[in-house]
N, C-alpha and C positions, 0 to 999 in steps of 0.2 A: 530342955532337951527333948521332952516328949512332944512338944509342939513342932520342933524341927523334924522329928521322925515322922510326925503326922503329915507334914507338908511333903516330905520326900515320898511317903507312901501314896499320896494323892497323885504323884506324877508317874510312879512306877506301876505298870499294868499288874493287876492282881490275878492274872491267868497264869498261875505258877507252873502248870504243866506245859505251858508253851515254851518255856525257856530251853528245855532239853531238845525239843523239836527244832528250835531255831539254831541251836549251837552244834548239835551232834553231826548233822549232815555237813555243815560248814567246816567243822574241824576235820572231818574225814576227808573232804575234798582238799583241804589245805595240806594235810600231811601225806596225802597220796600223790600230791603234785611234785614235780622235780625240784621246784624252787619256792618253798614256802618262805615268806618274808614280811617286810613291813607293810607291803600293799595289802596283805591279808588282814592285818590288824586294822587298817583304815577301812577296808570293806566291811569287816565285822562290826566296827563302830557304826558305820552308816546303816548296816542291816538292822542292828538292834534299835538304833534311834528311829529308823523308819518304822519298825514294828510298833514302837511305843507311840509314835505320832499317829499312825493309822488307828491304833486302838482308841486313842482319845477322840479322834474324828468320828469313829464309828459309835462310840458312846454318846457323843453329842447328837448324832443322827437318831439313835435309839431313844434317848431321854427327851428329846425335843417333842416327841409324840407321846411317850409314856407319861411324862411328867409335865404335860402342857400347862397345867395350872401353877406349876412352880418352875418358871423358866430359869431360875438361878441354879437349879440342879443340873441342867444341861450346860449352862454357861461356864461352869467350873472346869469343863473339859476343853474350852476354846483356847485358853492360854497355853496349856501343855501341848495341845495339837500344833499350834503355830510355832512355839519355841522349839519343840522337838523336830518339827518339820524343817525349820530353818537350819537347825544343827545337822540334820540329815543331808541337806543340800551342801552345807559347808564341807562335810566329810566326803560326800559322794561326787561332787563336781570335779575335783582334781583327778579322781580315778576315771571319770567318764571322759575327761579330756585326753588322758593317757591311753585309755582303753575304750574307744567308742562302742565296741560291741556290747559293753555292759548296758547301754541304752536299749539294745534289742532284748537282752535278758529281762530288763525291767518291763518292757512292753509285753513280753510273754507272760509275766506274772500279773499284769494289770487286770485281765479278766477275772482271775481268781479273787483278787482283792475286791473287785466290783461285786462279785457274787456274795462275798462275806459282808460287804457293806449293805447289800440289799437285805440279807438276813438280819443284820443289826437294825436297820431302819424299820423292819416289820416285827422287831422284838422276838426273833426266833433264833437267837445266837446259839442256843443249846441244841438245835436240830442236828441230827446225825449227819445229814448231807453237808451242813455248814462246816462241821468239824473235819469231814473228809476232804472238802475243798481246800481248807487251810493247809492240809498236809502237803499238797502238791508243790506249791512254791517253796515251802521250807526245804523239802527234799531236793528241789531243783537247785538249791544253793550248792549242793555237792559238786556237780559238774561245773558250775560257775567258778567256785573256788579252785577247782583243779585246773581249769583253763587259765585262770589268772596266774597260776604258778607255772605255766608253760606245759601243762599236761594236755591230754586228749579229753575225750568225753567218756568218763568211766560209768557206763550205763549199768553195769552189774551191781556195784556198791550203791548207786542211787536207787536201783530197784529194790535192793535189800532194805534200805532206809524206808522206802515207800511202803513196803510190806509190813515192816514193824510199826511205824507210826500210824498207819491206817488202822492197824489192829488195836492200838491204844484207845482209839475213839470209842468203839463199842465196849471194850473191856472196862474202861473207867466208868462208863455209864452203868454197867452191871454192878459196880462197887458203890455207886453213890445214888444218882438220880433214878436209875432203873433197877435198883437192887432187888426188887420184888418181881421183876418181869422175867418169866420163863422164856419168852420169845427172844428177848435181848441176850439172855444167857446162852441159849442154843445157837443163836446167830454168831455170837462172839466165839464160842468154842469151835464152831464149824469153820469160821473164817481162819482162826489160828491153825487149824489142822491143814487147810488148803495152803495157807501162807507158808507153813513149814515145808510142805512138799515143793512149793515153788522156790523157796530159798535154797533147798538142797540141790535144785537144778542149777542154781547160780554157782554154788560151791558145796560139795558134800560137808565141809566143815561147818557151814552155816546151819546145818541140821541140829547141831548141839544147842546154840542159844535159842533157836526157834522152838526146840522141844521144851526148853524151860519156859518160854513165853506161853506155849500151849498149856503146860502144867499149871501155871499161875492163873490163866484164864479159866481153867476147869475147876481148880481147887479153892481159890480164894473167895469168890463171890459167895455171899450168904454167911460169912463168918463174922460179920459185924466189925470189921477192921476200921480203925479211925482214919480220917482223911490224911493225917500226917503219915501214917503207916503206908497207906496206898501210895502216897507221893514218894516215900522212901524206896518202896519196891520199884517204882518206875524209874527213879534215878539210877538204881542198880542195873535195871534192865537196859537203860540207855547207855550207861557206861560199858556194859558188856557188849552191846552192839558196836560201839565205837572201837573198842579193843579188837573185836572180831574182824571188823572191816580192815583195820590197819594190819592185822596179822595175815589175813587171807589174801587181800589184794595188794 
């Protein structure tokens, strides 16, 4: 059983913080739309499979250069990338036939994926800019899901998602990789203060969760919290954002 678990883990991207960013905007758009339904389940399947396929393709790009003397290290990502890519097509093609405008949405997301792929190829996946670029298409799934359900283009909840998830990028760095950087800490706190003011302009009620996000950005760095605790706090924060969006909008 441990061997099977190891094989599954090799296929599932290990970027655990990405899953909330992938699902929260999508779910918000789905349940803010007039007609959530089976088409959203199929699109979510294609979305998550596509993320996993791109992850493995980018790891192949990165490791092909980083581990040039051990080509097998990069090759282990080829099969997951191909299989998951094919599964993405199987889930996505029927939706694209029924809703051709989804192809335009994919074209809009492509430049962001290209930038992330370039950062992966140059072994700079942890760069601040790379993380911020990844946030944009993820939050863009909110209006896509809303439109699929017969809704309009809810820019305000999408902007709220963008404000929150963009803030998680520098904040998480202050908790882990840049935990000793005063510059990152000050930048993160400043960003959260500005984001809270902007969120309040979208809706006064959003000032409440964003005040909590500011408090955690100011109070938690430097306390030596374990990675699992940092992740749990972000899960709570993401759930609070989803609940707030569904209640406010």
